[in-house]
N, C-alpha and C positions, 0 to 999 in steps of 0.2 A: 514478496507478494502479500496481498491481503490474505487472510485465512482461507477465504473462498474466492474462486473466480466468479464474477458477476453472472456470466451466462449459465454456469452450472447452478449457482445459488437460485437464480430466478426460475430455473426448471423445477427445482424441488419446492420452491415457494408456491408455485402454481398448483401443486397437488395437496396443499394443507387443507385440513378440515376447517372451513371458514366459520362454521357455527361454533366449534370448540374454541377457536381463536377469539371470537367475539365475546363469548362467555368469560374467558380467562382475562381478556382485556378490561372488561368492566370491573372485575374483582381487583385487578392490578391497579388501575387508575384510582379507584375509590380509596386505596391505601397509599400507594407510593406517590401519587400526584396531589395528595392532600397537604396543603401548605403547613398546617399546624402539626401534622404528623411528621413532615419533613424536618421541621425545626426541632421537634422532640428527639428524632433520630440523631440529628447533628449534635445534640447536647447529651446524648447517651454514651456511656463508656462501652468499650468492646464487649465485656462480659455481661453487661446489662441487657443488650439487645441481641446477642448472638443467637440464642435459641429462638427468640421471637422472630428474627429475620428468616431463619430456616422455615419456620411455620408460615410466615406471611408470604414468602415468595415460592418456596419449593413445594410446600404442602397445598396451600390454598389456591395458588395460581397455576403452578406447573404440574400438579397432580401426583406428587409423591406421597408415600405413606411412611410416617415416622415411627420408629421404635418407641414404645412397646406395642403398638397396634399390630394385629395379625398381618402376616404377609408384608412386613415392612420392607422398604427399599431405601430408606434414608436413616442414617444413624448420626448421632452427635458424639464428638470426641472419639474418633476412630483411632485406636492404638496401633502403632507399628508392630510388625512381626518380630523385628530384631532388637528393638530397644523400647524404652518407656515413653517415648515422645508420641504426641497425639495430634492428629489433624482435627480441625474444628468440626468437620463433618465429612461424610462419605456417601456416595451414591452407589447402590448395589444392584447387581444383576444376579438374582439368586443369592448365593452366599459369597460372591466375588465382588470385590471393590473395583468399580469401573471408573469412578470419578472421585477426586479428592477436593475438598472445600477448605480454603483457608480464609478466615475473616479477620478484619481489623476495624477499628473505629474510624469515623470520618476524619479524624485528625491525621490519619495516614493518607496523604494526598498522592504520593508516588507509589502506585501499586507494583511498579517494576522492582522495587526494593524487597518485595515479598516473594518474588519468584524463586529465589534459592531455597527458602524455607518450604514453600509449597511443593516444589519439585523434589525436594528431599523426601517429603512424605510419599509422593507418587512413586519414586524409585524403590520404595520399600514395599510397594504393593504390586505383585507380579502381573496382575491382570488390569491394572489401571491404565487408562488411555487419556483421560481428560483431567484437567485442572481448572478449578474455578477459584478466583481470588476476588474478594469484594471488601469495600469499606462501608457497606450498607447503602452508599449513594451511587458508586460506580461498581461495575462488575466486569471482570475480564474472563474470557473463556479461551482455553488453550487445548490443542489436540497434539498429543505425543511429545512436543517439545516447546521450549520458551521462545523460539525464533519468531513465530507469527501468532497473533491472537486477534480477537475481536472484542472491542470494549463497548459496553452499554452504560449510558447515564440513566439510571432508573428513575431519577426525579424529573427528567425532561424527555423521556422516551416517547417517540411518535408511534402511531399504530403500526406503520410499516416496519419500524425498527423492532417493535415488540414481536411482530410476526417472525422475525429472524431469531430473536431470543427464544421464542416458543418452539421454533423449528429445531434449534440446537439443544434446548434443555427441557422441553416438554417431555414428561415421562414416557408417553407412548412413542415418541421419536427416539428418545435416548436409549430406551431398552432394545430398540431395533438396530442400534449402532448407526443411526442415520448421519450424525455429524461426521463420523470417520469416513463414511461412504462419500459424503459431499466433498470432504477434503481430498480423498484419493482421486475422485473424479476431477477435482480442480487441478491437481498436479498433472494429470494426463492432459487436461485442456491447456495447461501452461506449456507443456512440451509441444503440443500441436500449434499453439499460437507462436511460439518461438520459431519453429520450423517454417511456418507460413510467412511470418513477418520477415525472417531473414531472406527467404526466397524473393519476396516483393522488394525488399531493400536492395538486394543484389541486382535484380532486374532494373530497378530505378538507376542505380549507379552505373550499370553497364550501358543503358540507353542514353543517359546524360553524357557519359564519356564519349560515346560514338557520335552523338550530336555535336558536342563541343569540338571534337577533332575535325568533323566534316565542315563545320561553319567557321572555324577559326584556325586555318592551316598555317597562319604566320607564327604560331606559338609552338614551342617544344612539347612533344607528346607527354613526357614525364611531368613537366610543369602543369599541363592541362589535367593530368590524372590527379595530381595533388589538389588542384583547384576544385575538381569534381568532388573529392572527398570532403573538402571544406564546405562546399555548397550543401552536401547531404547532412553534414553536421549541423548546419544552420537550420535546415528544414526539421531535422529530428528534435532539435532544441525547442522549436516552436510547437511541434506536435505535442511534445511532453508538457511544455509550459501552459498551453491553452487548455489541456485537459486537467491540469493541476490547479487551474484558476489563477495562475501567475500572469496570464495574458487574457484578453477578452476571449470567451468561448467561441469555438468555430472560426478562429481568425483566418485560417487558410481558405476555408470555404467562402468566407465573406470577401476575401481578396479576389477569388475566382469569380464570384457573383458580380462584383463591381467591374471587373474586366469584361465580362460578357455583356453587362448593361451598356458599357461604353461602346462596345463593338456593335451590338444588335439594336439598341434603342436610340443611340445618339450619333451613330456613324462616326465615332471617334476611336478608331483602332489604335491601340498601342500593344507592343509585344507583352505577353503575360509576364515574362521575366522582368520587364520594367516595373510592373506593379509589385512583384516580389521584392525587387531591389529597394523600392520606396519603403516597404515595410522593414527591410533589413536596416535601413537608415533610422527608422523609429526605434528599433531594438538597440541600436548603438547610442543614440543621443537622447532618446526619450521622446514622448509625444503627448500632448494634452489637447484633446478635441472636444466637441460637443457631446459625443456619444460614448467615448471611452478614453482611458489614459493608459499609457505604456511607460513603465519604468525603464530608465536607461541602463541596459545590461552591457555597459561598456567594458567588458572584460577581455576583448581581443577577438573573439569569434566573429562579431559583427562590425569590427573596425573597418574603415575604408580600405578597399583592396582594388587598386586600379585595374589589374588584369581581370579579376572576377567581374568587376563592373562593366568591362568592355566586351565581355563574351556575348555571343549570340547563341541562343538555345531555342529549339523548336517549341512552339506553343502547345501543339497537341501532346507532345511527350510530357511536358510539365503538367498539363491539365490531367492527363490520364493517371500519372503516378501520384501526384499530390492528392487527388481526389481519392484514389485507392487507399493510400496510407492514412488519410484523415478518417477513414471508417473504423480504424482501430481505436479502442478506448485506452489511451495512455494514462488515464487516471486510476484504472483498476486492473484491467486485463493485461495491460502491458506496463510493467513497473520496472524499476531499476534492476531487478533481478534478471529479467529477460533482456534488457538493454545491455547488461553486463555480458551475457552470453553472446550477443550479437557483436559487441566490441571485440571479444576474444576471437570469434571466428574471423572478423575483419582483419585482424593483425596479420594472419597468415596470408590472406588474399592480397592485402596491400603489398606485402613483401614479394609475393610471387609475381604480381603484375609489374612492380617496380623493376625486378630483376629481368623480366621478359623485355621490358622497354629499353633496358640498358644492355641487353644482349648477354646477360649473365645467367648462371644456374643458381638456384636457391640452395644454400647450405643450411639444412634443417637444424644443424647443431649450433648455428650462429644467428638464428632468427632473433628478432627483438624480444620475443617472448622468452627465449632461452637465455639471451645475453643479459637483458635487463630485469628478468624475473617478472615480466608482465603477464600475469595470469588473472583470470576472473576469480575473485575471492568470494567464497560462499558466505551467505548472510550470517550464519551462526558463528563463523570465524570472525567476521567483521564486528559483530556484536560483542564478542568476547574481547577483542582488541580494544574497542572503544571504551568498554566498561573498565578495563584495567590500565588505560592510559589517560585519555582525555577525561573520561568519566571519573576516574580516581582523583585526578587533579582538581576537577570541579568540586568534588565532595570535600577535598582538603581545604580549598579556598572558601567554600561555604562555611565550614567549621571555623576557619580562622576569622572570618568576617561576622560570625554569629548569625548567619542566615539560616532560618528554620522553615521547612516546608509549611508548617502549621500557620506561619504568619501570612501566607499567601492563599490560604484556603478561602473559597467564597463563603460569605455569610459568617465568617469567624467572629467570635466575640473579642473585643479589644482587651489587650492585657492591662491589668491594673498597675499603674506606676507605683513603685515602692518609694 
């Protein structure tokens, strides 16, 4: 999931001191949005601008006091307790390090490569909760672990984005532990969203299956159940894709609106399912119209399915559930983490219903989850697997081909040919 749930973040944003944000925003833009200063920063080496960056952002904008000023809460080059290694900076609460800062020059374009070093410092600080990594242009903010983070582009930051930065790292908020509170509340909200979404998902599947059984008695019930699952997979793909901007936004709602207009304005009634099937065809083969374009996702899910195409499903049922599910934000509040949990729950349900329809009892020791090892994998495990398999292979290939991240940095200076 993102570092924060939108609903939780917006609640805290509504309570910020707008006057202080405005004052800080003016100081911030005067420096970090100045094109000449940006170019000078890009041309500076890490050690040349390291202390200047801490002053320009953390002291002047975010309200920290740097050592050796009295009552300081920001220090440069904070040494570890157990070895001689030093973080580039640290944020203090009293005499306890709460946040670790690791800085690189703008030639370091992949901040993810700095995570191991930065969290190595954090792990040596018993009270540290936060990690900040920056290359002077971009800044990443982590809480507790490296799984989730929020990234800010300081050179292009909008005022709304700055407000989030100020909420996370403004001294008055930081010293109250506000970022951690927002994350904890977000985790609780994620659990609530997962439970509610799974309930709505299950009701949709149940009602569709009952409608299909009633309206299509010529087909085997087990076959209809499998088609019900496929239909829901199609809908959830669209819900996710439209909120991730892989499809035109609000596609489901627009389909429903067109269906209602045909029925109410033009007296041209067609079943709602017919309108959805038309869109499924677009998803399979692609579509290019005056108002929008759809890429052909011809991977099998939306391929022609004669039985699915010939089913009859009640209008009101489809209207009710698709409208209800379209209210979720699959772009932020419902991410692949939540969908993974729903998929995991569904596996047991599918096998139970399949066994019931076949007149069998479920052997929990031989379910697909047990037999095939199908479990939802937590993101921190997936991240580690990717970094040590595909990620490692990509790094080896980049080295073999002589590809350097620096060569793809925006506004880079061209290398001089030898």
